[in-house]
C-alpha positions as CSV (number, residue, x, y, z in Angstrom):
1,M,0.0,-0.2,0.0
2,F,1.0,3.6,-0.6
3,F,-0.4,6.4,1.4
4,K,-0.1,10.3,1.4
5,Q,-2.0,12.8,3.5
6,L,-2.2,16.5,2.1
7,A,-2.3,19.2,4.4
8,T,-4.3,22.1,2.4
9,K,-5.9,25.4,3.0
10,E,-8.9,25.8,5.6
11,A,-6.9,23.4,7.7
12,S,-8.0,20.5,5.8
13,L,-6.5,17.1,5.3
14,S,-7.0,15.3,1.9
15,Y,-5.8,11.7,1.1
16,F,-4.4,9.7,-1.6
17,F,-3.8,6.0,-1.2
18,G,-4.0,2.5,-2.7
19,C,-2.4,-0.5,-4.3
20,A,0.7,-0.4,-6.2
21,T,0.2,-3.9,-7.4
22,A,-2.9,-3.4,-9.0
23,A,-2.3,0.4,-10.0
24,R,-5.6,1.6,-8.3
25,A,-6.0,4.4,-5.9
26,V,-8.5,6.6,-4.3
27,A,-8.5,10.4,-3.6
28,V,-10.4,11.6,-0.6
29,D,-11.7,15.1,0.3
30,V,-9.9,17.0,-2.4
31,V,-9.8,20.7,-2.2
32,A,-10.3,22.8,-5.2
33,G,-7.1,23.9,-6.5
34,D,-5.3,20.8,-5.5
35,E,-6.5,18.6,-8.3
36,R,-3.0,18.7,-10.2
37,W,-1.5,17.6,-7.2
38,F,-3.4,14.2,-7.4
39,V,-3.1,13.9,-11.0
40,E,0.8,14.3,-10.4
41,E,0.9,11.9,-7.5
42,A,-1.0,9.3,-9.7
43,R,1.5,9.8,-12.5
44,K,4.5,9.2,-10.2
45,A,2.9,6.3,-8.5
46,R,1.9,4.7,-11.8
47,V,-1.5,4.2,-10.8
48,S,-5.0,5.2,-12.0
49,I,-7.4,6.9,-9.4
50,A,-10.4,4.6,-9.6
51,Y,-12.5,6.7,-7.2
52,V,-12.8,10.2,-6.0
53,I,-14.5,10.6,-2.7
54,D,-16.0,13.3,-0.6
55,T,-16.9,12.2,2.9
56,H,-19.7,14.7,2.8
57,V,-20.8,17.8,1.2
58,H,-18.3,20.4,2.5
59,A,-19.6,23.7,3.9
60,D,-16.0,25.3,4.7
61,H,-14.3,24.9,1.5
62,Y,-14.9,24.3,-2.2
63,S,-14.5,20.8,-3.3
64,G,-12.1,19.9,-6.1
65,G,-13.5,16.3,-6.1
66,R,-15.9,16.4,-9.0
67,R,-13.4,18.4,-11.2
68,L,-10.7,15.9,-10.4
69,A,-13.1,12.9,-11.4
70,E,-13.9,14.9,-14.6
71,M,-10.1,15.5,-15.4
72,L,-9.5,11.5,-15.1
73,G,-12.8,10.3,-16.3
74,T,-13.5,8.4,-13.1
75,S,-16.1,8.1,-10.6
76,Y,-16.7,10.9,-8.3
77,C,-18.6,9.4,-5.0
78,L,-20.8,10.8,-2.4
79,H,-23.2,9.1,0.2
80,E,-26.4,7.8,-1.6
81,S,-28.3,10.1,0.8
82,D,-27.1,13.0,-1.3
83,R,-29.3,12.0,-4.2
84,G,-32.0,14.5,-3.3
85,L,-29.6,17.3,-2.6
86,V,-26.9,17.4,-5.2
87,K,-27.9,18.5,-8.7
88,F,-25.6,16.5,-10.9
89,D,-24.7,12.9,-11.4
90,F,-22.5,10.9,-9.0
91,T,-21.8,7.3,-8.0
92,P,-23.6,6.6,-4.8
93,L,-22.0,4.9,-2.0
94,R,-24.0,2.9,0.5
95,D,-23.2,1.6,4.2
96,G,-21.2,-1.4,4.3
97,Q,-20.1,-1.2,0.6
98,K,-16.5,-2.5,-0.2
99,L,-14.3,-0.6,-2.8
100,D,-11.6,-3.1,-4.3
101,L,-8.4,-1.5,-4.9
102,G,-6.5,-4.8,-5.1
103,N,-4.5,-5.5,-1.9
104,V,-6.1,-2.6,-0.6
105,Q,-10.0,-2.7,0.5
106,V,-12.2,0.1,1.5
107,E,-15.1,-0.2,3.3
108,V,-17.9,2.5,3.4
109,L,-19.3,3.5,7.2
110,H,-22.4,5.9,7.1
111,T,-21.6,8.0,10.1
112,P,-24.3,10.9,10.2
113,G,-24.1,13.7,12.6
114,H,-21.6,16.4,11.3
115,T,-23.9,16.2,8.3
116,P,-26.6,13.7,7.2
117,D,-24.5,12.3,4.7
118,S,-21.1,12.0,6.5
119,I,-19.1,8.6,5.6
120,C,-16.0,7.3,7.2
121,L,-13.8,4.8,5.2
122,L,-12.3,1.8,6.9
123,V,-9.0,0.5,5.0
124,T,-7.5,-2.8,5.1
125,D,-4.2,-3.8,3.4
126,L,-4.4,-7.5,2.7
127,R,-0.7,-7.8,2.5
128,R,-0.7,-7.0,6.0
129,G,-3.6,-9.3,7.0
130,G,-7.2,-9.4,7.2
131,A,-7.8,-6.7,10.1
132,P,-8.3,-3.0,9.0
133,W,-5.2,-0.8,9.4
134,F,-6.8,2.8,9.6
135,V,-10.0,4.8,9.1
136,V,-10.4,8.0,7.4
137,T,-12.9,9.9,9.6
138,G,-13.8,12.8,7.7
139,D,-15.6,15.6,9.9
140,T,-17.0,12.9,12.2
141,L,-13.9,12.3,14.6
142,F,-10.8,14.5,14.8
143,V,-7.8,14.3,16.9
144,G,-9.1,15.7,20.3
145,A,-12.6,16.7,19.1
146,V,-15.5,15.6,17.1
147,G,-17.6,17.3,14.3
148,R,-19.8,20.2,14.8
149,P,-23.5,19.3,14.5
150,D,-25.2,22.3,13.6
151,L,-24.7,22.8,10.0
152,A,-27.6,21.0,8.9
153,G,-29.6,23.4,11.2
154,R,-31.0,20.6,13.4
155,E,-28.2,20.8,16.3
156,H,-29.8,18.7,18.7
157,E,-31.0,15.9,16.4
158,M,-27.6,15.8,14.8
159,A,-25.6,15.9,17.9
160,G,-27.5,12.7,18.8
161,Q,-26.7,11.1,15.6
162,L,-23.2,12.1,15.8
163,Y,-23.1,10.4,19.3
164,D,-24.7,7.1,18.0
165,S,-22.2,7.1,15.1
166,L,-19.1,7.6,17.3
167,Q,-20.5,4.9,19.6
168,S,-21.9,2.3,17.3
169,R,-19.6,2.6,14.3
170,L,-16.2,3.9,15.4
171,L,-15.3,3.4,19.0
172,G,-15.7,-0.4,18.9
173,L,-13.0,-0.6,16.2
174,P,-9.8,-2.0,17.5
175,T,-7.9,0.5,19.7
176,D,-4.8,0.4,17.6
177,L,-6.5,1.2,14.6
178,E,-5.2,4.4,13.1
179,I,-7.4,7.5,12.4
180,Y,-6.9,10.0,9.8
181,P,-9.4,12.9,10.0
182,G,-10.6,15.5,7.7
183,H,-9.2,18.7,9.4
184,Q,-6.8,19.6,12.1
185,A,-6.4,22.7,14.2
186,G,-7.6,26.0,12.6
187,S,-10.7,24.5,11.0
188,V,-14.0,25.8,11.9
189,C,-15.7,22.3,11.5
190,G,-15.1,21.6,15.0
191,A,-13.9,22.9,18.5
192,G,-10.8,22.0,20.1
193,L,-9.0,20.3,17.3
194,S,-5.6,19.3,17.9
195,G,-2.7,20.3,15.5
196,K,-1.7,16.6,15.2
197,P,-2.9,15.2,12.1
198,S,-3.5,11.4,13.0
199,S,-4.1,9.6,16.1
200,T,-5.6,6.0,17.1
201,I,-9.0,4.9,18.4
202,G,-7.5,4.0,21.7
203,F,-5.8,7.3,22.3
204,E,-9.1,9.2,21.4
205,K,-11.1,6.9,23.7
206,R,-8.6,7.9,26.4
207,W,-8.0,11.5,25.9
208,N,-10.8,13.0,23.7
209,P,-13.3,14.6,26.1
210,A,-16.2,14.3,24.0
211,L,-15.8,10.6,23.8
212,A,-16.1,10.3,27.7
213,L,-19.6,11.9,28.1
214,C,-22.9,10.3,28.2
215,R,-25.4,10.6,25.3
216,E,-27.3,13.5,27.0
217,A,-24.2,15.2,28.2
218,F,-22.6,14.8,24.7
219,I,-25.5,16.7,23.2
220,E,-25.7,19.2,25.7
221,E,-21.9,19.9,25.3
222,L,-22.0,20.1,21.5
223,T,-24.8,22.7,21.4
224,R,-23.9,24.5,24.5
225,A,-21.3,26.8,22.6
226,I,-21.5,26.6,18.8
227,P,-18.9,28.4,17.1
228,P,-19.7,30.9,14.1
229,R,-20.5,29.4,10.9
230,P,-17.9,28.9,8.1
231,A,-17.4,32.1,6.1
232,E,-19.5,32.1,2.9
233,M,-21.0,28.9,3.9
234,E,-24.2,29.1,1.9
235,R,-22.1,30.1,-1.1
236,I,-19.6,27.3,-0.8
237,V,-22.4,24.7,-0.1
238,A,-24.4,26.0,-3.2
239,A,-21.2,25.6,-5.4
240,N,-20.6,22.2,-4.0
241,I,-24.0,21.0,-5.0
242,A,-24.6,22.9,-8.3
243,A,-25.1,21.2,-11.7
């Protein structure tokens, strides 16, 4: 397996990984303006990008995912719940779906809460064994924090969904499983994010304060002091879903 993390503007983190043997790769949470970086990395690795995935419709930055997919003639993917939201064709992903990249297998986990369509990507390198190696958590789980629940306008409902997603989909994964989030410190998509760009499930269970709360306290804490919304959020979301 090869793996690269790209720190980009708005404190966002993008990902490029895959199987060199099968020459297949995936690009995750591409920020507009970074498309050529992925094209060049794929050229250097001598692989094709089989899937371009956004872990959700972003509200803090313009996505470059659809443009990259168009440049490469490949699939642009969102969770299937976005069918009624976005105004263009995309490849829908469903919970539990497996994406085959050769020795690298990617399982889609639907983890609503930050947004209704949020997904995480559980990644296994079969050359290491059958157990998963890491999970790309998007804006669901950060290092030291969790995603904000208010962007859909139903913060109490979404905070409850986020708690359920964390508890039922992520925190039961192996403690040594690595996590790679969609943002680091400086992002407005959560509060209290660490500047560290990766962690493990076990470390977060021990040190992430939000994960120690019961459901009621979690909802209260996440909705008590909501930070300002991303600048130009409506314009960004409109662009990311436009035909």
